Biopython code that builds the backbone (N, CA, C, O; Angstrom):
import numpy as np
from Bio.PDB.StructureBuilder import StructureBuilder

atoms = [
    (1, "MET", "N", (23.823, -89.915, -38.853)),
    (1, "MET", "CA", (25.343, -90.149, -38.863)),
    (1, "MET", "C", (25.329, -91.774, -38.717)),
    (1, "MET", "O", (26.280, -92.339, -39.256)),
    (2, "GLN", "N", (24.561, -92.429, -38.188)),
    (2, "GLN", "CA", (24.577, -94.119, -38.372)),
    (2, "GLN", "C", (24.544, -94.503, -39.934)),
    (2, "GLN", "O", (25.123, -95.504, -40.356)),
    (3, "ASP", "N", (23.736, -93.527, -40.845)),
    (3, "ASP", "CA", (23.625, -94.148, -41.957)),
    (3, "ASP", "C", (24.830, -94.118, -42.541)),
    (3, "ASP", "O", (25.364, -95.149, -42.949)),
    (4, "LEU", "N", (25.450, -92.779, -42.651)),
    (4, "LEU", "CA", (26.631, -92.388, -43.397)),
    (4, "LEU", "C", (28.071, -93.597, -42.560)),
    (4, "LEU", "O", (29.059, -94.039, -43.146)),
    (5, "ASN", "N", (27.803, -93.756, -41.570)),
    (5, "ASN", "CA", (29.275, -94.949, -41.496)),
    (5, "ASN", "C", (28.480, -96.233, -41.823)),
    (5, "ASN", "O", (29.312, -97.134, -41.725)),
    (6, "LYS", "N", (27.354, -96.742, -42.145)),
    (6, "LYS", "CA", (26.774, -98.081, -42.584)),
    (6, "LYS", "C", (27.033, -97.921, -43.873)),
    (6, "LYS", "O", (27.686, -98.789, -44.453)),
    (7, "LEU", "N", (26.566, -96.773, -44.562)),
    (7, "LEU", "CA", (27.430, -96.665, -46.500)),
    (7, "LEU", "C", (28.480, -97.118, -46.264)),
    (7, "LEU", "O", (28.766, -98.239, -46.684)),
    (8, "LYS", "N", (29.403, -96.335, -45.484)),
    (8, "LYS", "CA", (30.791, -96.285, -45.521)),
    (8, "LYS", "C", (31.196, -97.804, -45.312)),
    (8, "LYS", "O", (32.089, -98.294, -46.003)),
    (9, "SER", "N", (30.595, -98.468, -44.444)),
    (9, "SER", "CA", (31.108, -99.841, -44.477)),
    (9, "SER", "C", (30.661, -100.607, -45.361)),
    (9, "SER", "O", (31.277, -101.627, -45.670)),
    (10, "ASP", "N", (29.575, -100.281, -45.899)),
    (10, "ASP", "CA", (29.054, -101.304, -47.488)),
    (10, "ASP", "C", (29.924, -100.812, -48.541)),
    (10, "ASP", "O", (30.187, -101.638, -49.414)),
    (11, "ILE", "N", (30.357, -99.823, -48.641)),
    (11, "ILE", "CA", (31.177, -99.642, -49.685)),
    (11, "ILE", "C", (32.640, -99.884, -49.853)),
    (11, "ILE", "O", (33.265, -99.943, -50.912)),
    (12, "LYS", "N", (33.209, -100.052, -48.271)),
    (12, "LYS", "CA", (34.628, -101.053, -48.066)),
    (12, "LYS", "C", (34.403, -102.310, -48.666)),
    (12, "LYS", "O", (35.157, -102.844, -49.479)),
    (13, "THR", "N", (33.290, -102.785, -48.218)),
    (13, "THR", "CA", (33.195, -104.127, -48.107)),
    (13, "THR", "C", (33.055, -104.654, -49.565)),
    (13, "THR", "O", (33.479, -105.778, -49.832)),
    (14, "GLU", "N", (32.556, -103.984, -50.381)),
    (14, "GLU", "CA", (32.148, -104.062, -51.846)),
    (14, "GLU", "C", (33.688, -103.805, -52.470)),
    (14, "GLU", "O", (33.965, -104.493, -53.453)),
    (15, "ALA", "N", (34.720, -102.864, -51.975)),
    (15, "ALA", "CA", (35.644, -102.454, -52.634)),
    (15, "ALA", "C", (36.376, -103.760, -52.675)),
    (15, "ALA", "O", (36.877, -104.341, -53.638)),
    (16, "ASN", "N", (36.310, -104.167, -51.104)),
    (16, "ASN", "CA", (36.994, -105.358, -50.798)),
    (16, "ASN", "C", (37.122, -106.640, -51.667)),
    (16, "ASN", "O", (38.094, -107.346, -51.937)),
    (17, "ARG", "N", (35.667, -106.707, -52.051)),
    (17, "ARG", "CA", (35.077, -107.941, -52.517)),
    (17, "ARG", "C", (35.735, -107.979, -53.891)),
    (17, "ARG", "O", (36.130, -109.035, -54.386)),
    (18, "LEU", "N", (35.878, -106.401, -54.690)),
    (18, "LEU", "CA", (36.247, -106.606, -56.084)),
    (18, "LEU", "C", (37.493, -106.168, -56.185)),
    (18, "LEU", "O", (37.678, -105.376, -57.108)),
    (19, "GLY", "N", (38.526, -106.471, -55.437)),
    (19, "GLY", "CA", (39.701, -106.769, -55.274)),
    (19, "GLY", "C", (40.679, -105.654, -54.730)),
    (19, "GLY", "O", (41.879, -105.897, -54.600)),
    (20, "PHE", "N", (39.961, -104.035, -54.315)),
    (20, "PHE", "CA", (40.764, -102.847, -53.493)),
    (20, "PHE", "C", (41.223, -103.155, -52.519)),
    (20, "PHE", "O", (40.495, -103.480, -51.581)),
    (21, "ASN", "N", (42.387, -103.158, -52.427)),
    (21, "ASN", "CA", (43.093, -103.369, -50.753)),
    (21, "ASN", "C", (43.115, -101.898, -50.051)),
    (21, "ASN", "O", (43.083, -101.785, -48.825)),
    (22, "HIS", "N", (43.160, -101.004, -50.756)),
    (22, "HIS", "CA", (43.100, -99.767, -50.044)),
    (22, "HIS", "C", (41.774, -98.857, -50.268)),
    (22, "HIS", "O", (41.285, -98.917, -51.396)),
    (23, "PHE", "N", (41.309, -98.242, -49.565)),
    (23, "PHE", "CA", (39.704, -97.565, -49.336)),
    (23, "PHE", "C", (39.831, -96.431, -48.392)),
    (23, "PHE", "O", (40.141, -96.489, -47.202)),
    (24, "GLY", "N", (39.453, -95.059, -49.332)),
    (24, "GLY", "CA", (39.045, -93.934, -48.093)),
    (24, "GLY", "C", (38.352, -92.973, -48.542)),
    (24, "GLY", "O", (38.661, -92.632, -49.684)),
    (25, "ILE", "N", (37.545, -92.424, -48.072)),
    (25, "ILE", "CA", (36.743, -91.420, -48.382)),
    (25, "ILE", "C", (37.103, -89.637, -48.105)),
    (25, "ILE", "O", (37.169, -89.150, -46.976)),
    (26, "ALA", "N", (37.222, -89.172, -48.866)),
    (26, "ALA", "CA", (38.137, -87.633, -48.582)),
    (26, "ALA", "C", (36.867, -86.242, -49.255)),
    (26, "ALA", "O", (36.194, -86.343, -50.281)),
    (27, "PRO", "N", (36.884, -85.242, -48.433)),
    (27, "PRO", "CA", (36.199, -84.115, -48.804)),
    (27, "PRO", "C", (36.701, -83.677, -50.003)),
    (27, "PRO", "O", (37.907, -83.659, -50.249)),
    (28, "SER", "N", (35.680, -83.256, -50.908)),
    (28, "SER", "CA", (35.595, -82.563, -52.158)),
    (28, "SER", "C", (36.331, -81.437, -52.071)),
    (28, "SER", "O", (35.523, -80.599, -52.472)),
    (29, "LEU", "N", (37.219, -80.918, -51.842)),
    (29, "LEU", "CA", (37.658, -79.567, -51.737)),
    (29, "LEU", "C", (38.688, -79.314, -52.912)),
    (29, "LEU", "O", (38.602, -80.154, -53.807)),
    (30, "PRO", "N", (39.483, -78.496, -53.065)),
    (30, "PRO", "CA", (40.256, -77.909, -53.953)),
    (30, "PRO", "C", (41.934, -78.565, -53.318)),
    (30, "PRO", "O", (42.193, -78.499, -52.116)),
    (31, "VAL", "N", (42.651, -78.997, -54.049)),
    (31, "VAL", "CA", (43.788, -79.846, -53.913)),
    (31, "VAL", "C", (44.961, -79.038, -53.323)),
    (31, "VAL", "O", (45.414, -78.171, -54.070)),
    (32, "PRO", "N", (45.459, -79.157, -52.260)),
    (32, "PRO", "CA", (46.334, -78.369, -51.695)),
    (32, "PRO", "C", (48.067, -78.161, -52.205)),
    (32, "PRO", "O", (48.880, -77.236, -52.205)),
    (33, "GLN", "N", (48.049, -79.481, -52.580)),
    (33, "GLN", "CA", (49.614, -79.810, -53.298)),
    (33, "GLN", "C", (49.315, -79.437, -54.657)),
    (33, "GLN", "O", (50.133, -79.747, -55.523)),
    (34, "ILE", "N", (48.301, -78.841, -54.962)),
    (34, "ILE", "CA", (48.540, -78.612, -56.591)),
    (34, "ILE", "C", (49.644, -78.315, -57.487)),
    (34, "ILE", "O", (49.948, -78.719, -58.609)),
    (35, "ASP", "N", (50.237, -77.363, -56.537)),
    (35, "ASP", "CA", (51.481, -76.736, -57.276)),
    (35, "ASP", "C", (52.637, -77.872, -57.416)),
    (35, "ASP", "O", (53.666, -77.571, -58.021)),
    (36, "HIS", "N", (52.510, -78.939, -56.964)),
    (36, "HIS", "CA", (53.554, -80.207, -57.788)),
    (36, "HIS", "C", (53.016, -80.754, -58.902)),
    (36, "HIS", "O", (53.886, -80.968, -59.746)),
    (37, "TYR", "N", (51.813, -81.098, -59.276)),
    (37, "TYR", "CA", (51.320, -81.312, -60.081)),
    (37, "TYR", "C", (52.035, -80.160, -61.063)),
    (37, "TYR", "O", (52.924, -80.203, -61.914)),
    (38, "LEU", "N", (51.329, -79.286, -60.598)),
    (38, "LEU", "CA", (51.392, -77.949, -62.044)),
    (38, "LEU", "C", (52.981, -78.128, -62.349)),
    (38, "LEU", "O", (53.301, -78.289, -63.526)),
    (39, "ALA", "N", (54.074, -78.107, -61.267)),
    (39, "ALA", "CA", (55.294, -77.909, -61.671)),
    (39, "ALA", "C", (55.680, -79.021, -62.573)),
    (39, "ALA", "O", (56.328, -78.832, -63.601)),
    (40, "TRP", "N", (55.154, -80.517, -62.058)),
    (40, "TRP", "CA", (55.344, -81.639, -63.177)),
    (40, "TRP", "C", (55.076, -81.309, -64.443)),
    (40, "TRP", "O", (56.011, -81.273, -65.243)),
    (41, "VAL", "N", (53.959, -81.054, -64.797)),
    (41, "VAL", "CA", (52.981, -80.543, -66.379)),
    (41, "VAL", "C", (54.149, -79.421, -66.836)),
    (41, "VAL", "O", (54.540, -79.651, -67.981)),
    (42, "LYS", "N", (54.811, -78.236, -66.192)),
    (42, "LYS", "CA", (55.219, -77.774, -66.806)),
    (42, "LYS", "C", (56.532, -77.811, -67.059)),
    (42, "LYS", "O", (57.100, -76.946, -67.726)),
    (43, "ALA", "N", (57.242, -79.052, -66.424)),
    (43, "ALA", "CA", (58.239, -79.231, -66.703)),
    (43, "ALA", "C", (58.392, -80.685, -68.134)),
    (43, "ALA", "O", (59.363, -81.412, -68.346)),
    (44, "GLY", "N", (57.234, -80.657, -68.757)),
    (44, "GLY", "CA", (56.574, -81.433, -69.567)),
    (44, "GLY", "C", (56.919, -82.976, -69.193)),
    (44, "GLY", "O", (57.399, -83.625, -70.122)),
    (45, "TYR", "N", (56.742, -83.630, -67.990)),
    (45, "TYR", "CA", (56.994, -85.012, -67.310)),
    (45, "TYR", "C", (55.449, -85.569, -67.987)),
    (45, "TYR", "O", (55.403, -86.794, -67.877)),
    (46, "GLN", "N", (54.579, -85.178, -68.443)),
    (46, "GLN", "CA", (53.274, -85.668, -69.151)),
    (46, "GLN", "C", (53.516, -86.042, -70.465)),
    (46, "GLN", "O", (52.727, -86.750, -71.091)),
    (47, "ALA", "N", (54.575, -85.605, -70.936)),
    (47, "ALA", "CA", (55.396, -86.521, -72.713)),
    (47, "ALA", "C", (53.999, -86.436, -73.648)),
    (47, "ALA", "O", (53.392, -85.384, -73.849)),
    (48, "SER", "N", (53.603, -87.781, -74.191)),
    (48, "SER", "CA", (52.523, -87.210, -75.064)),
    (48, "SER", "C", (51.479, -87.789, -74.507)),
    (48, "SER", "O", (50.881, -88.562, -75.255)),
    (49, "MET", "N", (50.984, -87.647, -73.236)),
    (49, "MET", "CA", (49.646, -87.447, -72.829)),
    (49, "MET", "C", (49.283, -85.867, -72.672)),
    (49, "MET", "O", (49.331, -85.241, -71.613)),
    (50, "GLY", "N", (49.013, -85.493, -73.596)),
    (50, "GLY", "CA", (48.881, -84.022, -73.561)),
    (50, "GLY", "C", (47.559, -83.844, -73.230)),
    (50, "GLY", "O", (47.448, -82.625, -73.354)),
    (51, "TYR", "N", (46.212, -84.364, -72.806)),
    (51, "TYR", "CA", (45.493, -84.270, -71.953)),
    (51, "TYR", "C", (45.605, -84.165, -70.417)),
    (51, "TYR", "O", (44.662, -84.021, -69.639)),
    (52, "LEU", "N", (47.010, -84.267, -70.089)),
    (52, "LEU", "CA", (47.055, -84.211, -68.610)),
    (52, "LEU", "C", (47.629, -82.715, -68.777)),
    (52, "LEU", "O", (48.114, -82.225, -67.757)),
    (53, "SER", "N", (47.628, -81.989, -69.868)),
    (53, "SER", "CA", (47.797, -80.409, -69.476)),
    (53, "SER", "C", (47.198, -79.431, -70.373)),
    (53, "SER", "O", (47.588, -78.409, -70.938)),
    (54, "ARG", "N", (46.115, -80.099, -70.310)),
    (54, "ARG", "CA", (44.647, -78.953, -71.351)),
    (54, "ARG", "C", (44.368, -78.370, -69.926)),
    (54, "ARG", "O", (44.772, -78.784, -68.840)),
    (55, "GLU", "N", (43.718, -77.497, -70.162)),
    (55, "GLU", "CA", (43.112, -76.253, -69.279)),
    (55, "GLU", "C", (42.024, -76.733, -68.354)),
    (55, "GLU", "O", (41.900, -76.468, -67.158)),
    (56, "ASP", "N", (41.190, -77.552, -69.183)),
    (56, "ASP", "CA", (40.147, -78.034, -68.239)),
    (56, "ASP", "C", (40.395, -79.236, -67.721)),
    (56, "ASP", "O", (39.456, -79.925, -67.323)),
    (57, "THR", "N", (41.642, -79.658, -67.649)),
    (57, "THR", "CA", (41.915, -81.050, -66.437)),
    (57, "THR", "C", (42.598, -80.371, -65.677)),
    (57, "THR", "O", (42.590, -80.723, -64.498)),
    (58, "LEU", "N", (43.327, -79.313, -66.016)),
    (58, "LEU", "CA", (44.325, -78.909, -64.881)),
    (58, "LEU", "C", (43.790, -78.158, -64.133)),
    (58, "LEU", "O", (44.399, -77.780, -63.132)),
    (59, "ALA", "N", (42.430, -77.701, -64.416)),
    (59, "ALA", "CA", (41.042, -76.880, -63.546)),
    (59, "ALA", "C", (40.329, -77.853, -62.633)),
    (59, "ALA", "O", (39.891, -77.579, -61.515)),
    (60, "LYS", "N", (40.257, -79.207, -63.340)),
    (60, "LYS", "CA", (39.690, -80.057, -62.508)),
    (60, "LYS", "C", (40.479, -80.833, -61.648)),
    (60, "LYS", "O", (39.973, -81.413, -60.687)),
    (61, "ARG", "N", (41.617, -80.890, -61.896)),
    (61, "ARG", "CA", (42.610, -81.429, -60.968)),
    (61, "ARG", "C", (43.267, -80.844, -59.802)),
    (61, "ARG", "O", (44.003, -81.423, -59.003)),
    (62, "GLN", "N", (42.779, -79.196, -59.811)),
    (62, "GLN", "CA", (42.574, -78.159, -58.937)),
    (62, "GLN", "C", (41.719, -78.195, -58.180)),
    (62, "GLN", "O", (42.047, -77.939, -57.022)),
    (63, "ASP", "N", (40.402, -78.486, -58.418)),
    (63, "ASP", "CA", (39.226, -78.313, -57.905)),
    (63, "ASP", "C", (38.100, -79.520, -58.220)),
    (63, "ASP", "O", (37.202, -79.374, -59.050)),
    (64, "PRO", "N", (38.331, -80.955, -57.279)),
    (64, "PRO", "CA", (37.266, -81.875, -58.514)),
    (64, "PRO", "C", (35.738, -81.578, -57.904)),
    (64, "PRO", "O", (34.799, -82.325, -58.181)),
    (65, "ARG", "N", (35.600, -80.483, -57.101)),
    (65, "ARG", "CA", (34.079, -80.293, -57.577)),
    (65, "ARG", "C", (33.666, -79.529, -59.069)),
    (65, "ARG", "O", (32.507, -79.230, -59.354)),
    (66, "LEU", "N", (34.407, -79.371, -59.625)),
    (66, "LEU", "CA", (34.117, -79.099, -61.193)),
    (66, "LEU", "C", (33.934, -80.145, -62.071)),
    (66, "LEU", "O", (33.469, -80.064, -63.207)),
    (67, "ILE", "N", (34.329, -81.151, -61.483)),
    (67, "ILE", "CA", (34.108, -82.724, -62.407)),
    (67, "ILE", "C", (32.667, -83.255, -62.009)),
    (67, "ILE", "O", (32.075, -84.024, -62.766)),
    (68, "LEU", "N", (32.198, -82.900, -61.000)),
    (68, "LEU", "CA", (30.649, -83.473, -60.615)),
    (68, "LEU", "C", (30.090, -82.240, -59.742)),
    (68, "LEU", "O", (30.456, -81.912, -58.613)),
    (69, "GLU", "N", (28.998, -81.574, -60.646)),
    (69, "GLU", "CA", (28.901, -80.552, -59.512)),
    (69, "GLU", "C", (28.045, -80.733, -58.157)),
    (69, "GLU", "O", (27.082, -81.491, -58.284)),
    (70, "GLY", "N", (28.187, -80.305, -57.197)),
    (70, "GLY", "CA", (27.426, -80.858, -55.802)),
    (70, "GLY", "C", (28.440, -82.236, -55.211)),
    (70, "GLY", "O", (28.196, -82.748, -54.118)),
    (71, "CYS", "N", (29.334, -82.621, -55.907)),
    (71, "CYS", "CA", (30.034, -83.426, -55.092)),
    (71, "CYS", "C", (30.396, -83.196, -53.735)),
    (71, "CYS", "O", (31.200, -82.271, -53.626)),
    (72, "GLN", "N", (30.153, -83.592, -52.954)),
    (72, "GLN", "CA", (30.539, -83.620, -51.581)),
    (72, "GLN", "C", (32.088, -84.535, -50.836)),
    (72, "GLN", "O", (33.054, -84.234, -50.134)),
    (73, "ARG", "N", (31.713, -85.374, -51.306)),
    (73, "ARG", "CA", (33.108, -86.581, -51.090)),
    (73, "ARG", "C", (33.627, -87.529, -52.106)),
    (73, "ARG", "O", (33.029, -87.999, -53.074)),
    (74, "LEU", "N", (34.868, -87.730, -51.704)),
    (74, "LEU", "CA", (35.497, -88.735, -52.949)),
    (74, "LEU", "C", (35.687, -90.219, -52.615)),
    (74, "LEU", "O", (36.131, -90.609, -51.535)),
    (75, "ILE", "N", (35.422, -90.786, -53.335)),
    (75, "ILE", "CA", (35.813, -92.605, -53.013)),
    (75, "ILE", "C", (37.019, -92.792, -53.452)),
    (75, "ILE", "O", (37.210, -92.632, -54.658)),
    (76, "CYS", "N", (37.901, -93.096, -52.764)),
    (76, "CYS", "CA", (39.262, -93.404, -52.996)),
    (76, "CYS", "C", (39.613, -94.737, -52.979)),
    (76, "CYS", "O", (39.510, -95.371, -51.928)),
    (77, "LEU", "N", (40.088, -95.351, -54.178)),
    (77, "LEU", "CA", (40.064, -96.942, -53.958)),
    (77, "LEU", "C", (41.657, -97.248, -54.869)),
    (77, "LEU", "O", (41.928, -96.589, -55.872)),
    (78, "ALA", "N", (42.428, -98.144, -54.419)),
    (78, "ALA", "CA", (43.515, -98.790, -54.770)),
    (78, "ALA", "C", (43.776, -99.816, -54.754)),
    (78, "ALA", "O", (43.521, -100.339, -53.669)),
    (79, "MET", "N", (44.402, -100.757, -55.811)),
    (79, "MET", "CA", (44.909, -102.064, -55.822)),
    (79, "MET", "C", (46.287, -102.383, -56.159)),
    (79, "MET", "O", (46.802, -101.514, -56.864)),
    (80, "PRO", "N", (46.826, -103.084, -55.952)),
    (80, "PRO", "CA", (48.395, -103.078, -56.277)),
    (80, "PRO", "C", (48.788, -103.950, -57.464)),
    (80, "PRO", "O", (48.240, -105.052, -57.425)),
    (81, "TYR", "N", (49.535, -103.766, -58.439)),
    (81, "TYR", "CA", (49.889, -104.737, -59.510)),
    (81, "TYR", "C", (49.725, -105.987, -59.118)),
    (81, "TYR", "O", (49.428, -106.039, -57.925)),
    (82, "ASN", "N", (49.800, -107.042, -59.652)),
    (82, "ASN", "CA", (49.917, -108.673, -59.506)),
    (82, "ASN", "C", (51.995, -108.578, -59.562)),
    (82, "ASN", "O", (52.796, -108.182, -60.409)),
    (83, "ARG", "N", (52.112, -109.131, -58.279)),
    (83, "ARG", "CA", (53.465, -109.316, -57.926)),
    (83, "ARG", "C", (54.118, -110.498, -58.813)),
    (83, "ARG", "O", (53.222, -111.183, -59.306)),
    (84, "PRO", "N", (54.942, -110.780, -59.036)),
    (84, "PRO", "CA", (55.806, -111.362, -59.848)),
    (84, "PRO", "C", (55.510, -113.031, -59.588)),
    (84, "PRO", "O", (55.515, -113.399, -58.413)),
    (85, "GLN", "N", (55.281, -113.938, -60.538)),
    (85, "GLN", "CA", (55.229, -115.172, -59.822)),
    (85, "GLN", "C", (56.243, -116.250, -59.359)),
    (85, "GLN", "O", (56.048, -117.338, -58.817)),
    (86, "GLN", "N", (57.728, -115.434, -59.844)),
    (86, "GLN", "CA", (58.555, -116.207, -59.283)),
    (86, "GLN", "C", (59.569, -114.946, -58.581)),
    (86, "GLN", "O", (59.431, -113.730, -58.712)),
    (87, "GLU", "N", (60.426, -115.557, -57.945)),
    (87, "GLU", "CA", (61.412, -114.715, -57.316)),
    (87, "GLU", "C", (62.526, -114.244, -58.308)),
    (87, "GLU", "O", (63.313, -115.043, -58.815)),
    (88, "LEU", "N", (62.551, -112.596, -58.610)),
    (88, "LEU", "CA", (63.601, -111.898, -59.550)),
    (88, "LEU", "C", (65.073, -111.881, -59.344)),
    (88, "LEU", "O", (65.528, -111.343, -58.335)),
    (89, "GLU", "N", (65.717, -112.336, -60.076)),
    (89, "GLU", "CA", (67.150, -112.373, -60.223)),
    (89, "GLU", "C", (67.642, -111.022, -60.347)),
    (89, "GLU", "O", (66.767, -110.157, -60.363)),
    (90, "GLU", "N", (69.136, -110.549, -60.460)),
    (90, "GLU", "CA", (69.485, -109.379, -60.588)),
    (90, "GLU", "C", (69.688, -109.823, -62.033)),
    (90, "GLU", "O", (70.305, -110.864, -62.260)),
    (91, "PRO", "N", (69.209, -109.103, -62.981)),
    (91, "PRO", "CA", (69.152, -108.842, -64.625)),
    (91, "PRO", "C", (71.032, -108.787, -64.973)),
    (91, "PRO", "O", (71.924, -108.141, -64.424)),
    (92, "PRO", "N", (71.058, -109.864, -66.216)),
    (92, "PRO", "CA", (72.683, -109.929, -66.547)),
    (92, "PRO", "C", (73.027, -108.199, -67.292)),
    (92, "PRO", "O", (72.332, -107.415, -67.938)),
    (93, "GLY", "N", (74.113, -108.182, -66.907)),
    (93, "GLY", "CA", (74.620, -106.579, -67.195)),
    (93, "GLY", "C", (74.046, -106.031, -68.236)),
    (93, "GLY", "O", (73.548, -106.762, -69.093)),
    (94, "GLY", "N", (74.007, -104.605, -68.359)),
    (94, "GLY", "CA", (73.091, -104.138, -69.251)),
    (94, "GLY", "C", (71.926, -103.892, -69.736)),
    (94, "GLY", "O", (71.437, -103.281, -70.687)),
    (95, "LEU", "N", (71.425, -104.838, -68.398)),
    (95, "LEU", "CA", (69.733, -104.734, -68.825)),
    (95, "LEU", "C", (68.878, -104.448, -67.736)),
    (95, "LEU", "O", (69.371, -104.712, -66.640)),
    (96, "GLY", "N", (67.449, -103.866, -67.729)),
    (96, "GLY", "CA", (67.314, -103.754, -66.599)),
    (96, "GLY", "C", (65.937, -104.340, -66.606)),
    (96, "GLY", "O", (65.687, -105.168, -67.482)),
    (97, "TRP", "N", (64.838, -103.953, -65.577)),
    (97, "TRP", "CA", (63.805, -104.589, -65.016)),
    (97, "TRP", "C", (62.461, -103.949, -65.609)),
    (97, "TRP", "O", (62.409, -102.763, -65.935)),
    (98, "ILE", "N", (61.598, -104.652, -65.700)),
    (98, "ILE", "CA", (60.259, -104.403, -66.907)),
    (98, "ILE", "C", (59.167, -104.131, -65.370)),
    (98, "ILE", "O", (59.061, -104.924, -64.434)),
    (99, "SER", "N", (58.649, -103.132, -65.476)),
    (99, "SER", "CA", (57.867, -102.716, -64.543)),
    (99, "SER", "C", (56.892, -103.797, -64.422)),
    (99, "SER", "O", (56.957, -104.835, -65.082)),
    (100, "ALA", "N", (55.956, -103.519, -63.535)),
    (100, "ALA", "CA", (55.015, -104.755, -62.809)),
    (100, "ALA", "C", (54.016, -104.401, -63.691)),
    (100, "ALA", "O", (53.420, -105.327, -64.240)),
    (101, "TYR", "N", (53.682, -103.196, -63.966)),
    (101, "TYR", "CA", (52.304, -102.751, -64.803)),
    (101, "TYR", "C", (52.758, -103.414, -66.313)),
    (101, "TYR", "O", (51.875, -104.080, -66.853)),
    (102, "ALA", "N", (53.650, -103.329, -66.812)),
    (102, "ALA", "CA", (53.817, -103.522, -68.102)),
    (102, "ALA", "C", (53.734, -105.290, -68.635)),
    (102, "ALA", "O", (53.689, -105.673, -69.804)),
    (103, "VAL", "N", (53.732, -106.170, -67.371)),
    (103, "VAL", "CA", (53.608, -107.471, -67.326)),
    (103, "VAL", "C", (52.314, -107.795, -66.749)),
    (103, "VAL", "O", (52.308, -109.017, -66.595)),
    (104, "THR", "N", (51.444, -107.397, -66.437)),
    (104, "THR", "CA", (50.311, -108.070, -65.691)),
    (104, "THR", "C", (49.140, -107.026, -66.711)),
    (104, "THR", "O", (49.394, -106.074, -67.448)),
    (105, "ARG", "N", (47.543, -107.824, -66.295)),
    (105, "ARG", "CA", (46.626, -107.271, -67.391)),
    (105, "ARG", "C", (46.801, -105.544, -67.095)),
    (105, "ARG", "O", (47.386, -104.999, -66.160)),
    (106, "ASP", "N", (46.334, -105.150, -67.833)),
    (106, "ASP", "CA", (46.059, -103.566, -68.145)),
    (106, "ASP", "C", (44.891, -103.076, -67.029)),
    (106, "ASP", "O", (43.712, -103.431, -67.034)),
    (107, "TYR", "N", (45.512, -102.202, -66.110)),
    (107, "TYR", "CA", (44.536, -101.596, -64.844)),
    (107, "TYR", "C", (43.502, -100.999, -65.572)),
    (107, "TYR", "O", (42.358, -101.021, -65.118)),
    (108, "HIS", "N", (43.804, -100.374, -66.840)),
    (108, "HIS", "CA", (42.568, -99.332, -67.139)),
    (108, "HIS", "C", (41.441, -100.340, -67.696)),
    (108, "HIS", "O", (40.383, -99.826, -68.061)),
    (109, "GLU", "N", (41.615, -101.987, -67.805)),
    (109, "GLU", "CA", (40.470, -102.833, -67.997)),
    (109, "GLU", "C", (39.984, -103.598, -66.793)),
    (109, "GLU", "O", (38.860, -104.083, -66.662)),
    (110, "ILE", "N", (40.797, -103.632, -66.089)),
    (110, "ILE", "CA", (40.463, -104.200, -64.619)),
    (110, "ILE", "C", (39.270, -103.426, -63.829)),
    (110, "ILE", "O", (38.942, -103.787, -62.699)),
]
sb = StructureBuilder()
sb.init_structure("model")
sb.init_model(0)
sb.init_chain("A")
sb.init_seg("    ")
for serial, (resi, resn, name, xyz) in enumerate(atoms, 1):
    if name == "N":
        sb.init_residue(resn, " ", resi, " ")
    sb.init_atom(name, np.array(xyz, "f"), 0.0, 1.0, " ", f" {name:<3s}", serial, name[0])
structure = sb.get_structure()
């Protein structure tokens, strides 16, 4: 068990070094709240991202063990989008906010 705790600690340290500020390890089990995602897809909220509603994708999102045979744990990481460099003021009438992900480096490339 000590080896697993050391491994977890080492992974967390490396994740922090790489800029991730949230870290967790979860068992690779069927997703208990999958109904929310399936309803989201059924409502068409995936829009032009058709891959989110493919049969194989739906199966893998329901049971992550279908992604990698023998997988026992999932390492979950997250990092925030960069915050604006200056305080945001209320936009003039008729204008809105631009989401942080749209004005920072593409998270797929980070």
